[in-house]
C-alpha positions, 0 to 999 in steps of 0.5 A, a space after each residue: 537885564 530885568 529890573 525887580 522894583 517890588 520885593 514880591 517880585 523876587 520868588 521865596 524859597 529859591 534854592 542856590 541853582 534858582 537864585 543864581 539863574 533868577 539873579 543872572 537875569 534880574 537886578 535891584 533898581 535904584 527905586 527898590 533899594 531907595 525904598 527897602 526897609 532893614 531887614 529884621 534879624 529872623 529874616 537874615 540868612 544863617 550864619 556861616 560858621 564853618 567855612 574855612 580859608 584855603 589858598 589854591 594855585 592857578 595858572 594865570 591863563 585859568 584864573 583870567 578866563 574864570 575872572 572873565 566868566 564871572 564878571 559876565 555873570 555879574 559874580 564874584 570869581 571865588 564865588 563862581 570857583 566855589 559854585 563850579 567845585 560844589 557842582 562837580 563835587 556833586 556829580 562825582 557823589 551822584 555817580 559813586 552812588 550809582 556804582 
């Protein structure tokens, strides 16, 4: 992992995919965190208000594989699962629009 020491090392206006790729290879240092200033409300991402909690039944083998992969990517398994669903949904929508 490449250490991020200065806030200017973090690219601005990244897409979700670019952000995921960046943070897969970079990490914040203790020094960065010690010297970080609190963010102003205007710098914060918008709050999510339209999210809904759902329950999904999944066999244990699939869940364990998902958790192992998420750990290797330094993400939560639920975050990785949401990413997979969003990516696949996009692919399917793209296929449907070309028909």
